[in-house]
N, CA, C, O and CB atoms as a CASP TS submission, in Angstrom:
PFRMAT TS
TARGET T0000
AUTHOR 0000-0000-0000
METHOD Language model
MODEL 1
PARENT N/A
ATOM      1  N   MET     1      -1.200 -26.407  55.424  1.00  0.00           N
ATOM      2  CA  MET     1      -2.137 -26.626  56.442  1.00  0.00           C
ATOM      3  C   MET     1      -2.686 -25.245  56.865  1.00  0.00           C
ATOM      4  O   MET     1      -1.929 -24.365  57.277  1.00  0.00           O
ATOM      5  CB  MET     1      -1.498 -27.403  57.617  1.00  0.00           C
ATOM      6  N   PRO     2      -4.046 -25.071  56.752  1.00  0.00           N
ATOM      7  CA  PRO     2      -4.457 -23.787  57.199  1.00  0.00           C
ATOM      8  C   PRO     2      -4.517 -23.587  58.697  1.00  0.00           C
ATOM      9  O   PRO     2      -4.970 -24.483  59.410  1.00  0.00           O
ATOM     10  CB  PRO     2      -5.726 -23.509  56.647  1.00  0.00           C
ATOM     11  N   ALA     3      -4.075 -22.440  59.205  1.00  0.00           N
ATOM     12  CA  ALA     3      -4.137 -22.089  60.601  1.00  0.00           C
ATOM     13  C   ALA     3      -5.013 -20.937  60.805  1.00  0.00           C
ATOM     14  O   ALA     3      -4.780 -19.902  60.180  1.00  0.00           O
ATOM     15  CB  ALA     3      -2.804 -21.809  61.147  1.00  0.00           C
ATOM     16  N   ILE     4      -5.975 -21.010  61.600  1.00  0.00           N
ATOM     17  CA  ILE     4      -6.997 -19.953  61.845  1.00  0.00           C
ATOM     18  C   ILE     4      -6.800 -19.450  63.269  1.00  0.00           C
ATOM     19  O   ILE     4      -6.608 -20.204  64.223  1.00  0.00           O
ATOM     20  CB  ILE     4      -8.489 -20.501  61.634  1.00  0.00           C
ATOM     21  N   ARG     5      -6.861 -18.140  63.344  1.00  0.00           N
ATOM     22  CA  ARG     5      -6.663 -17.558  64.743  1.00  0.00           C
ATOM     23  C   ARG     5      -7.996 -16.815  64.929  1.00  0.00           C
ATOM     24  O   ARG     5      -8.466 -16.117  64.031  1.00  0.00           O
ATOM     25  CB  ARG     5      -5.289 -16.521  64.899  1.00  0.00           C
ATOM     26  N   ILE     6      -8.600 -16.989  66.141  1.00  0.00           N
ATOM     27  CA  ILE     6      -9.792 -16.255  66.527  1.00  0.00           C
ATOM     28  C   ILE     6      -9.609 -15.616  67.823  1.00  0.00           C
ATOM     29  O   ILE     6      -9.404 -16.266  68.849  1.00  0.00           O
ATOM     30  CB  ILE     6     -10.979 -17.124  66.568  1.00  0.00           C
ATOM     31  N   ASP     7      -9.685 -14.264  67.781  1.00  0.00           N
ATOM     32  CA  ASP     7      -9.682 -13.477  69.028  1.00  0.00           C
ATOM     33  C   ASP     7     -11.068 -13.195  69.394  1.00  0.00           C
ATOM     34  O   ASP     7     -11.880 -12.784  68.565  1.00  0.00           O
ATOM     35  CB  ASP     7      -8.894 -12.175  68.903  1.00  0.00           C
ATOM     36  N   MET     8     -11.348 -13.404  70.607  1.00  0.00           N
ATOM     37  CA  MET     8     -12.667 -13.295  71.195  1.00  0.00           C
ATOM     38  C   MET     8     -12.574 -12.951  72.675  1.00  0.00           C
ATOM     39  O   MET     8     -11.540 -13.209  73.290  1.00  0.00           O
ATOM     40  CB  MET     8     -13.443 -14.587  71.000  1.00  0.00           C
ATOM     41  N   PHE     9     -13.642 -12.365  73.281  1.00  0.00           N
ATOM     42  CA  PHE     9     -13.746 -12.027  74.620  1.00  0.00           C
ATOM     43  C   PHE     9     -13.698 -13.381  75.401  1.00  0.00           C
ATOM     44  O   PHE     9     -14.228 -14.378  74.911  1.00  0.00           O
ATOM     45  CB  PHE     9     -15.040 -11.187  74.886  1.00  0.00           C
ATOM     46  N   GLU    10     -13.052 -13.425  76.641  1.00  0.00           N
ATOM     47  CA  GLU    10     -13.004 -14.681  77.493  1.00  0.00           C
ATOM     48  C   GLU    10     -14.250 -14.812  78.044  1.00  0.00           C
ATOM     49  O   GLU    10     -15.096 -13.919  78.008  1.00  0.00           O
ATOM     50  CB  GLU    10     -11.965 -14.689  78.594  1.00  0.00           C
ATOM     51  N   GLY    11     -14.426 -16.052  78.631  1.00  0.00           N
ATOM     52  CA  GLY    11     -15.715 -16.454  79.321  1.00  0.00           C
ATOM     53  C   GLY    11     -16.656 -17.382  78.713  1.00  0.00           C
ATOM     54  O   GLY    11     -17.667 -17.750  79.311  1.00  0.00           O
ATOM     55  N   ARG    12     -16.329 -17.801  77.447  1.00  0.00           N
ATOM     56  CA  ARG    12     -17.313 -18.702  76.876  1.00  0.00           C
ATOM     57  C   ARG    12     -17.080 -20.145  77.415  1.00  0.00           C
ATOM     58  O   ARG    12     -15.983 -20.457  77.880  1.00  0.00           O
ATOM     59  CB  ARG    12     -17.234 -18.665  75.311  1.00  0.00           C
ATOM     60  N   SER    13     -17.976 -20.901  77.358  1.00  0.00           N
ATOM     61  CA  SER    13     -17.855 -22.301  77.921  1.00  0.00           C
ATOM     62  C   SER    13     -17.145 -23.184  77.000  1.00  0.00           C
ATOM     63  O   SER    13     -17.099 -22.937  75.795  1.00  0.00           O
ATOM     64  CB  SER    13     -19.211 -22.916  78.223  1.00  0.00           C
ATOM     65  N   PRO    14     -16.568 -24.246  77.549  1.00  0.00           N
ATOM     66  CA  PRO    14     -15.796 -25.254  76.643  1.00  0.00           C
ATOM     67  C   PRO    14     -16.655 -25.811  75.545  1.00  0.00           C
ATOM     68  O   PRO    14     -16.204 -26.082  74.432  1.00  0.00           O
ATOM     69  CB  PRO    14     -15.243 -26.472  77.476  1.00  0.00           C
ATOM     70  N   GLU    15     -17.957 -25.979  75.911  1.00  0.00           N
ATOM     71  CA  GLU    15     -18.937 -26.615  74.992  1.00  0.00           C
ATOM     72  C   GLU    15     -19.073 -25.590  73.743  1.00  0.00           C
ATOM     73  O   GLU    15     -18.987 -26.003  72.586  1.00  0.00           O
ATOM     74  CB  GLU    15     -20.432 -26.890  75.782  1.00  0.00           C
ATOM     75  N   ILE    16     -19.275 -24.334  74.031  1.00  0.00           N
ATOM     76  CA  ILE    16     -19.446 -23.392  72.995  1.00  0.00           C
ATOM     77  C   ILE    16     -18.191 -23.299  72.130  1.00  0.00           C
ATOM     78  O   ILE    16     -18.292 -23.157  70.912  1.00  0.00           O
ATOM     79  CB  ILE    16     -19.804 -22.063  73.572  1.00  0.00           C
ATOM     80  N   LYS    17     -17.000 -23.378  72.750  1.00  0.00           N
ATOM     81  CA  LYS    17     -15.728 -23.249  71.953  1.00  0.00           C
ATOM     82  C   LYS    17     -15.611 -24.512  71.158  1.00  0.00           C
ATOM     83  O   LYS    17     -15.079 -24.445  70.049  1.00  0.00           O
ATOM     84  CB  LYS    17     -14.424 -23.029  72.875  1.00  0.00           C
ATOM     85  N   ARG    18     -16.070 -25.703  71.629  1.00  0.00           N
ATOM     86  CA  ARG    18     -15.835 -26.971  71.015  1.00  0.00           C
ATOM     87  C   ARG    18     -16.799 -26.966  69.777  1.00  0.00           C
ATOM     88  O   ARG    18     -16.436 -27.484  68.721  1.00  0.00           O
ATOM     89  CB  ARG    18     -16.096 -28.208  72.046  1.00  0.00           C
ATOM     90  N   GLU    19     -18.021 -26.382  69.911  1.00  0.00           N
ATOM     91  CA  GLU    19     -18.911 -26.226  68.833  1.00  0.00           C
ATOM     92  C   GLU    19     -18.368 -25.359  67.760  1.00  0.00           C
ATOM     93  O   GLU    19     -18.495 -25.670  66.576  1.00  0.00           O
ATOM     94  CB  GLU    19     -20.159 -25.709  69.300  1.00  0.00           C
ATOM     95  N   LEU    20     -17.771 -24.290  68.141  1.00  0.00           N
ATOM     96  CA  LEU    20     -17.152 -23.286  67.194  1.00  0.00           C
ATOM     97  C   LEU    20     -16.075 -23.900  66.322  1.00  0.00           C
ATOM     98  O   LEU    20     -16.075 -23.758  65.099  1.00  0.00           O
ATOM     99  CB  LEU    20     -16.533 -22.105  67.980  1.00  0.00           C
ATOM    100  N   VAL    21     -15.142 -24.598  66.996  1.00  0.00           N
ATOM    101  CA  VAL    21     -14.005 -25.129  66.184  1.00  0.00           C
ATOM    102  C   VAL    21     -14.369 -26.262  65.374  1.00  0.00           C
ATOM    103  O   VAL    21     -13.745 -26.529  64.348  1.00  0.00           O
ATOM    104  CB  VAL    21     -12.877 -25.527  67.024  1.00  0.00           C
ATOM    105  N   GLU    22     -15.493 -27.044  65.842  1.00  0.00           N
ATOM    106  CA  GLU    22     -15.973 -28.177  64.936  1.00  0.00           C
ATOM    107  C   GLU    22     -16.510 -27.534  63.698  1.00  0.00           C
ATOM    108  O   GLU    22     -16.158 -27.934  62.589  1.00  0.00           O
ATOM    109  CB  GLU    22     -17.112 -29.107  65.627  1.00  0.00           C
ATOM    110  N   ASN    23     -17.401 -26.493  63.864  1.00  0.00           N
ATOM    111  CA  ASN    23     -18.032 -25.938  62.691  1.00  0.00           C
ATOM    112  C   ASN    23     -17.056 -25.115  61.736  1.00  0.00           C
ATOM    113  O   ASN    23     -17.237 -25.067  60.519  1.00  0.00           O
ATOM    114  CB  ASN    23     -19.173 -25.049  63.159  1.00  0.00           C
ATOM    115  N   ILE    24     -16.150 -24.560  62.299  1.00  0.00           N
ATOM    116  CA  ILE    24     -15.122 -23.872  61.443  1.00  0.00           C
ATOM    117  C   ILE    24     -14.214 -24.865  60.739  1.00  0.00           C
ATOM    118  O   ILE    24     -13.819 -24.686  59.587  1.00  0.00           O
ATOM    119  CB  ILE    24     -14.251 -22.914  62.295  1.00  0.00           C
ATOM    120  N   THR    25     -13.914 -25.872  61.450  1.00  0.00           N
ATOM    121  CA  THR    25     -13.061 -26.971  60.823  1.00  0.00           C
ATOM    122  C   THR    25     -13.771 -27.477  59.683  1.00  0.00           C
ATOM    123  O   THR    25     -13.175 -27.508  58.606  1.00  0.00           O
ATOM    124  CB  THR    25     -12.738 -28.147  61.789  1.00  0.00           C
ATOM    125  N   GLN    26     -15.109 -27.930  59.771  1.00  0.00           N
ATOM    126  CA  GLN    26     -15.990 -28.492  58.725  1.00  0.00           C
ATOM    127  C   GLN    26     -16.045 -27.509  57.515  1.00  0.00           C
ATOM    128  O   GLN    26     -15.956 -27.933  56.363  1.00  0.00           O
ATOM    129  CB  GLN    26     -17.455 -28.754  59.308  1.00  0.00           C
ATOM    130  N   ALA    27     -16.190 -26.223  57.798  1.00  0.00           N
ATOM    131  CA  ALA    27     -16.296 -25.294  56.753  1.00  0.00           C
ATOM    132  C   ALA    27     -14.972 -25.253  55.914  1.00  0.00           C
ATOM    133  O   ALA    27     -14.971 -25.185  54.685  1.00  0.00           O
ATOM    134  CB  ALA    27     -16.642 -23.931  57.332  1.00  0.00           C
ATOM    135  N   VAL    28     -13.887 -25.298  56.664  1.00  0.00           N
ATOM    136  CA  VAL    28     -12.579 -25.282  55.947  1.00  0.00           C
ATOM    137  C   VAL    28     -12.351 -26.523  55.124  1.00  0.00           C
ATOM    138  O   VAL    28     -11.855 -26.453  53.999  1.00  0.00           O
ATOM    139  CB  VAL    28     -11.433 -25.134  56.934  1.00  0.00           C
ATOM    140  N   VAL    29     -12.744 -27.758  55.733  1.00  0.00           N
ATOM    141  CA  VAL    29     -12.536 -28.931  55.056  1.00  0.00           C
ATOM    142  C   VAL    29     -13.457 -28.883  53.787  1.00  0.00           C
ATOM    143  O   VAL    29     -12.987 -29.270  52.717  1.00  0.00           O
ATOM    144  CB  VAL    29     -12.807 -30.141  55.982  1.00  0.00           C
ATOM    145  N   ASP    30     -14.640 -28.462  53.852  1.00  0.00           N
ATOM    146  CA  ASP    30     -15.513 -28.397  52.728  1.00  0.00           C
ATOM    147  C   ASP    30     -15.063 -27.440  51.581  1.00  0.00           C
ATOM    148  O   ASP    30     -15.170 -27.745  50.393  1.00  0.00           O
ATOM    149  CB  ASP    30     -16.834 -27.999  53.214  1.00  0.00           C
ATOM    150  N   THR    31     -14.594 -26.354  51.993  1.00  0.00           N
ATOM    151  CA  THR    31     -14.051 -25.391  51.096  1.00  0.00           C
ATOM    152  C   THR    31     -12.655 -25.714  50.364  1.00  0.00           C
ATOM    153  O   THR    31     -12.432 -25.597  49.159  1.00  0.00           O
ATOM    154  CB  THR    31     -13.918 -24.171  51.868  1.00  0.00           C
ATOM    155  N   LEU    32     -11.819 -26.122  51.306  1.00  0.00           N
ATOM    156  CA  LEU    32     -10.387 -26.356  50.766  1.00  0.00           C
ATOM    157  C   LEU    32     -10.138 -27.710  50.363  1.00  0.00           C
ATOM    158  O   LEU    32      -9.077 -28.005  49.812  1.00  0.00           O
ATOM    159  CB  LEU    32      -9.337 -26.014  51.775  1.00  0.00           C
ATOM    160  N   LYS    33     -11.137 -28.655  50.623  1.00  0.00           N
ATOM    161  CA  LYS    33     -10.933 -30.035  50.249  1.00  0.00           C
ATOM    162  C   LYS    33      -9.645 -30.616  51.008  1.00  0.00           C
ATOM    163  O   LYS    33      -8.805 -31.263  50.382  1.00  0.00           O
ATOM    164  CB  LYS    33     -10.776 -30.133  48.660  1.00  0.00           C
ATOM    165  N   CYS    34      -9.531 -30.384  52.266  1.00  0.00           N
ATOM    166  CA  CYS    34      -8.342 -31.068  53.063  1.00  0.00           C
ATOM    167  C   CYS    34      -9.013 -31.835  54.214  1.00  0.00           C
ATOM    168  O   CYS    34     -10.222 -31.836  54.448  1.00  0.00           O
ATOM    169  CB  CYS    34      -7.200 -29.932  53.692  1.00  0.00           C
ATOM    170  N   SER    35      -8.092 -32.465  54.878  1.00  0.00           N
ATOM    171  CA  SER    35      -8.638 -33.337  55.983  1.00  0.00           C
ATOM    172  C   SER    35      -8.763 -32.473  57.184  1.00  0.00           C
ATOM    173  O   SER    35      -8.078 -31.457  57.308  1.00  0.00           O
ATOM    174  CB  SER    35      -7.713 -34.601  56.300  1.00  0.00           C
ATOM    175  N   PRO    36      -9.605 -32.850  58.047  1.00  0.00           N
ATOM    176  CA  PRO    36      -9.677 -32.067  59.413  1.00  0.00           C
ATOM    177  C   PRO    36      -8.403 -31.996  60.118  1.00  0.00           C
ATOM    178  O   PRO    36      -8.134 -30.975  60.752  1.00  0.00           O
ATOM    179  CB  PRO    36     -10.671 -32.704  60.392  1.00  0.00           C
ATOM    180  N   GLU    37      -7.587 -32.983  60.071  1.00  0.00           N
ATOM    181  CA  GLU    37      -6.358 -33.006  60.673  1.00  0.00           C
ATOM    182  C   GLU    37      -5.308 -31.919  60.233  1.00  0.00           C
ATOM    183  O   GLU    37      -4.332 -31.605  60.915  1.00  0.00           O
ATOM    184  CB  GLU    37      -5.852 -34.291  60.462  1.00  0.00           C
ATOM    185  N   ALA    38      -5.635 -31.379  58.997  1.00  0.00           N
ATOM    186  CA  ALA    38      -4.849 -30.364  58.435  1.00  0.00           C
ATOM    187  C   ALA    38      -5.152 -28.931  58.950  1.00  0.00           C
ATOM    188  O   ALA    38      -4.401 -27.988  58.699  1.00  0.00           O
ATOM    189  CB  ALA    38      -5.014 -30.425  57.001  1.00  0.00           C
ATOM    190  N   VAL    39      -6.260 -28.815  59.665  1.00  0.00           N
ATOM    191  CA  VAL    39      -6.809 -27.562  60.086  1.00  0.00           C
ATOM    192  C   VAL    39      -6.437 -27.283  61.515  1.00  0.00           C
ATOM    193  O   VAL    39      -6.813 -28.075  62.380  1.00  0.00           O
ATOM    194  CB  VAL    39      -8.297 -27.550  59.913  1.00  0.00           C
ATOM    195  N   ASP    40      -5.685 -26.155  61.857  1.00  0.00           N
ATOM    196  CA  ASP    40      -5.256 -25.717  63.144  1.00  0.00           C
ATOM    197  C   ASP    40      -6.239 -24.543  63.396  1.00  0.00           C
ATOM    198  O   ASP    40      -6.511 -23.747  62.498  1.00  0.00           O
ATOM    199  CB  ASP    40      -3.666 -25.303  63.195  1.00  0.00           C
ATOM    200  N   ILE    41      -6.754 -24.459  64.622  1.00  0.00           N
ATOM    201  CA  ILE    41      -7.554 -23.258  65.057  1.00  0.00           C
ATOM    202  C   ILE    41      -6.931 -22.888  66.532  1.00  0.00           C
ATOM    203  O   ILE    41      -6.878 -23.690  67.464  1.00  0.00           O
ATOM    204  CB  ILE    41      -9.284 -23.621  65.116  1.00  0.00           C
ATOM    205  N   ILE    42      -6.503 -21.628  66.572  1.00  0.00           N
ATOM    206  CA  ILE    42      -5.998 -21.081  67.797  1.00  0.00           C
ATOM    207  C   ILE    42      -7.079 -20.125  68.366  1.00  0.00           C
ATOM    208  O   ILE    42      -7.437 -19.138  67.724  1.00  0.00           O
ATOM    209  CB  ILE    42      -4.627 -20.348  67.558  1.00  0.00           C
ATOM    210  N   LEU    43      -7.575 -20.423  69.540  1.00  0.00           N
ATOM    211  CA  LEU    43      -8.446 -19.489  70.233  1.00  0.00           C
ATOM    212  C   LEU    43      -7.750 -18.607  71.237  1.00  0.00           C
ATOM    213  O   LEU    43      -7.196 -19.080  72.229  1.00  0.00           O
ATOM    214  CB  LEU    43      -9.507 -20.226  70.909  1.00  0.00           C
ATOM    215  N   ASN    44      -7.785 -17.355  70.977  1.00  0.00           N
ATOM    216  CA  ASN    44      -7.124 -16.308  71.809  1.00  0.00           C
ATOM    217  C   ASN    44      -8.193 -15.602  72.673  1.00  0.00           C
ATOM    218  O   ASN    44      -8.930 -14.776  72.135  1.00  0.00           O
ATOM    219  CB  ASN    44      -6.357 -15.244  70.891  1.00  0.00           C
ATOM    220  N   GLU    45      -8.301 -15.863  73.874  1.00  0.00           N
ATOM    221  CA  GLU    45      -9.317 -15.186  74.731  1.00  0.00           C
ATOM    222  C   GLU    45      -8.738 -13.967  75.394  1.00  0.00           C
ATOM    223  O   GLU    45      -7.728 -13.998  76.097  1.00  0.00           O
ATOM    224  CB  GLU    45      -9.861 -16.142  75.809  1.00  0.00           C
ATOM    225  N   VAL    46      -9.489 -12.824  75.108  1.00  0.00           N
ATOM    226  CA  VAL    46      -8.979 -11.593  75.570  1.00  0.00           C
ATOM    227  C   VAL    46     -10.000 -10.893  76.589  1.00  0.00           C
ATOM    228  O   VAL    46     -11.219 -10.874  76.418  1.00  0.00           O
ATOM    229  CB  VAL    46      -8.681 -10.696  74.341  1.00  0.00           C
ATOM    230  N   SER    47      -9.419 -10.401  77.520  1.00  0.00           N
ATOM    231  CA  SER    47     -10.233  -9.643  78.690  1.00  0.00           C
ATOM    232  C   SER    47     -10.771  -8.418  78.014  1.00  0.00           C
ATOM    233  O   SER    47     -10.086  -7.786  77.209  1.00  0.00           O
ATOM    234  CB  SER    47      -9.271  -9.187  80.063  1.00  0.00           C
ATOM    235  N   ARG    48     -12.069  -8.060  78.357  1.00  0.00           N
ATOM    236  CA  ARG    48     -12.639  -6.805  77.946  1.00  0.00           C
ATOM    237  C   ARG    48     -11.853  -5.700  78.258  1.00  0.00           C
ATOM    238  O   ARG    48     -11.972  -4.687  77.569  1.00  0.00           O
ATOM    239  CB  ARG    48     -13.880  -6.606  78.486  1.00  0.00           C
ATOM    240  N   ALA    49     -11.006  -5.735  79.260  1.00  0.00           N
ATOM    241  CA  ALA    49     -10.205  -4.616  79.628  1.00  0.00           C
ATOM    242  C   ALA    49      -8.989  -4.468  78.668  1.00  0.00           C
ATOM    243  O   ALA    49      -8.270  -3.473  78.750  1.00  0.00           O
ATOM    244  CB  ALA    49      -9.748  -4.768  81.080  1.00  0.00           C
ATOM    245  N   HIS    50      -8.765  -5.408  77.799  1.00  0.00           N
ATOM    246  CA  HIS    50      -7.541  -5.356  76.861  1.00  0.00           C
ATOM    247  C   HIS    50      -8.128  -5.271  75.500  1.00  0.00           C
ATOM    248  O   HIS    50      -7.443  -5.668  74.558  1.00  0.00           O
ATOM    249  CB  HIS    50      -6.534  -6.666  76.985  1.00  0.00           C
ATOM    250  N   TRP    51      -9.414  -4.760  75.271  1.00  0.00           N
ATOM    251  CA  TRP    51      -9.848  -4.711  73.826  1.00  0.00           C
ATOM    252  C   TRP    51     -10.681  -3.505  73.873  1.00  0.00           C
ATOM    253  O   TRP    51     -11.435  -3.250  74.813  1.00  0.00           O
ATOM    254  CB  TRP    51     -10.661  -6.049  73.262  1.00  0.00           C
ATOM    255  N   ALA    52     -10.509  -2.681  72.710  1.00  0.00           N
ATOM    256  CA  ALA    52     -11.118  -1.402  72.651  1.00  0.00           C
ATOM    257  C   ALA    52     -11.675  -1.298  71.135  1.00  0.00           C
ATOM    258  O   ALA    52     -11.039  -1.763  70.189  1.00  0.00           O
ATOM    259  CB  ALA    52     -10.038  -0.213  73.059  1.00  0.00           C
ATOM    260  N   THR    53     -12.718  -0.750  71.013  1.00  0.00           N
ATOM    261  CA  THR    53     -13.400  -0.284  69.744  1.00  0.00           C
ATOM    262  C   THR    53     -13.968   1.095  69.790  1.00  0.00           C
ATOM    263  O   THR    53     -14.766   1.437  70.663  1.00  0.00           O
ATOM    264  CB  THR    53     -14.511  -1.204  69.392  1.00  0.00           C
ATOM    265  N   GLY    54     -13.558   1.864  68.863  1.00  0.00           N
ATOM    266  CA  GLY    54     -13.939   3.267  68.807  1.00  0.00           C
ATOM    267  C   GLY    54     -13.422   4.090  69.845  1.00  0.00           C
ATOM    268  O   GLY    54     -14.079   5.027  70.299  1.00  0.00           O
ATOM    269  N   GLY    55     -12.137   3.756  70.299  1.00  0.00           N
ATOM    270  CA  GLY    55     -11.601   4.526  71.325  1.00  0.00           C
ATOM    271  C   GLY    55     -12.152   4.236  72.817  1.00  0.00           C
ATOM    272  O   GLY    55     -11.919   5.029  73.730  1.00  0.00           O
ATOM    273  N   LYS    56     -12.799   3.209  72.984  1.00  0.00           N
ATOM    274  CA  LYS    56     -13.372   2.852  74.337  1.00  0.00           C
ATOM    275  C   LYS    56     -13.154   1.481  74.618  1.00  0.00           C
ATOM    276  O   LYS    56     -13.409   0.629  73.768  1.00  0.00           O
ATOM    277  CB  LYS    56     -14.838   3.124  74.450  1.00  0.00           C
ATOM    278  N   LEU    57     -12.682   1.176  75.794  1.00  0.00           N
ATOM    279  CA  LEU    57     -12.547  -0.172  76.313  1.00  0.00           C
ATOM    280  C   LEU    57     -13.825  -0.848  76.483  1.00  0.00           C
ATOM    281  O   LEU    57     -14.758  -0.284  77.055  1.00  0.00           O
ATOM    282  CB  LEU    57     -11.849  -0.173  77.573  1.00  0.00           C
ATOM    283  N   TRP    58     -13.921  -2.109  75.983  1.00  0.00           N
ATOM    284  CA  TRP    58     -15.167  -2.818  76.208  1.00  0.00           C
ATOM    285  C   TRP    58     -15.538  -2.898  77.698  1.00  0.00           C
ATOM    286  O   TRP    58     -16.729  -2.877  78.008  1.00  0.00           O
ATOM    287  CB  TRP    58     -15.069  -4.210  75.626  1.00  0.00           C
ATOM    288  N   SER    59     -14.564  -2.991  78.651  1.00  0.00           N
ATOM    289  CA  SER    59     -14.830  -3.154  80.036  1.00  0.00           C
ATOM    290  C   SER    59     -15.566  -1.864  80.549  1.00  0.00           C
ATOM    291  O   SER    59     -16.246  -1.926  81.573  1.00  0.00           O
ATOM    292  CB  SER    59     -13.493  -3.431  80.815  1.00  0.00           C
ATOM    293  N   ASP    60     -15.433  -0.715  79.852  1.00  0.00           N
ATOM    294  CA  ASP    60     -16.070   0.579  80.358  1.00  0.00           C
ATOM    295  C   ASP    60     -17.484   0.766  79.672  1.00  0.00           C
ATOM    296  O   ASP    60     -18.188   1.735  79.953  1.00  0.00           O
ATOM    297  CB  ASP    60     -15.095   1.884  80.021  1.00  0.00           C
ATOM    298  N   ARG    61     -17.860  -0.178  78.782  1.00  0.00           N
ATOM    299  CA  ARG    61     -19.205  -0.002  78.106  1.00  0.00           C
ATOM    300  C   ARG    61     -20.244  -0.640  79.025  1.00  0.00           C
ATOM    301  O   ARG    61     -20.045  -1.599  79.770  1.00  0.00           O
ATOM    302  CB  ARG    61     -19.250  -0.686  76.618  1.00  0.00           C
ATOM    303  N   GLN    62     -21.352   0.018  78.866  1.00  0.00           N
ATOM    304  CA  GLN    62     -22.604  -0.320  79.657  1.00  0.00           C
ATOM    305  C   GLN    62     -23.382  -1.480  78.814  1.00  0.00           C
ATOM    306  O   GLN    62     -23.512  -1.404  77.592  1.00  0.00           O
ATOM    307  CB  GLN    62     -23.596   1.089  79.868  1.00  0.00           C
ATOM    308  N   GLY    63     -23.842  -2.467  79.524  1.00  0.00           N
ATOM    309  CA  GLY    63     -24.562  -3.463  78.938  1.00  0.00           C
ATOM    310  C   GLY    63     -24.024  -4.596  78.295  1.00  0.00           C
ATOM    311  O   GLY    63     -24.773  -5.437  77.797  1.00  0.00           O
TER
END
């Protein structure tokens, strides 16, 4: 059974997350020829204060 972990910033709506997992599940089913029930997706929502790119916290970035 494939397990997919997605790390992303917190704050997206349940509707957006629902659409994301439905689309990813379908892509895995189409590619791996497995059932949707075999696909696990774990959404890990991270605060911008706990994520850095290029030595800078996302919470410190402008815009």
